[in-house]
N, C-alpha and C positions, 0 to 999 in steps of 0.2 A: 940782314934784317934792318940794320941802320940805314942802308941806302933806300930801302923801301919806305921806311918811316920818313926820311927826308923828302922823298918824292911825294908822299901823302901830304906832308906839311906844306910843301911848296905849291901844290895844286889845290889846296883847300880841302883835303880829305875826299876828293872826288875822283882820283885816279885809281885805276885797278892795274893788275899785272898785265892785262891784255890791252892797255892803252885806251880804254873807253871810260866814260863816266859810269858811276855806279847804277844810275837809273836804267840806262840802256842795257847794261850787262845783266843786271838782275831781272830786268823785264823779260829778256829772252829765256833765262833759266826758269823764271816763274811760269812762263807758258809751258815749258817742258814738264815742270813739276805738276802743274794742274792736269795736263794730259795724262801723265803717268798715274796720278792719284785717282783720276776718274776711271782709267782703265783698270787699275788695281781694285778699286771699289766694285766695279762691275764684275770682275772675275771672282772676287770673294763672295759677292751676293749670289752670283749664278751657281758657283760651286756649292754654297750652303743650301740653296734651293734644291739643287739636284740631289744632294745627299739626303736632305729632308724628304724629298719625294720618293727616293728609292728605299731608304731604310726606315723612314718614319711611319709608314702606313702598315702597321701590323695587322689591322683588321681586314685588309684585303687578302684574297687568296693567293695572289701572285705579286711579285715585286716588279715595279715599273722598270722598263729597260732604259738605258741611257738615251736612246732616241726619243722615247716618249717624254722623258724629263726635259730634254733639250727643246722639243717642240712646245712643251708647256711654257718654258722660259721665254721662247721667242714670241708666243702669243701674249705674254704679259706686257 
């Protein structure tokens, strides 16, 4: 830990373990996090819409199948 702190102090708090500056390293991680957060958000929304379409419509005589719900999500 002391060696890492010395390296950080010597390079002006811009070094990382991987030998790159913080901006470049976190930029690449940030892009991955954005992609994963968008993908996760899409999955959560699509699953909630499917569950809502399948189980939420009590007034209809039949329950929507997964294929119908998926088709509805794609058309949104």
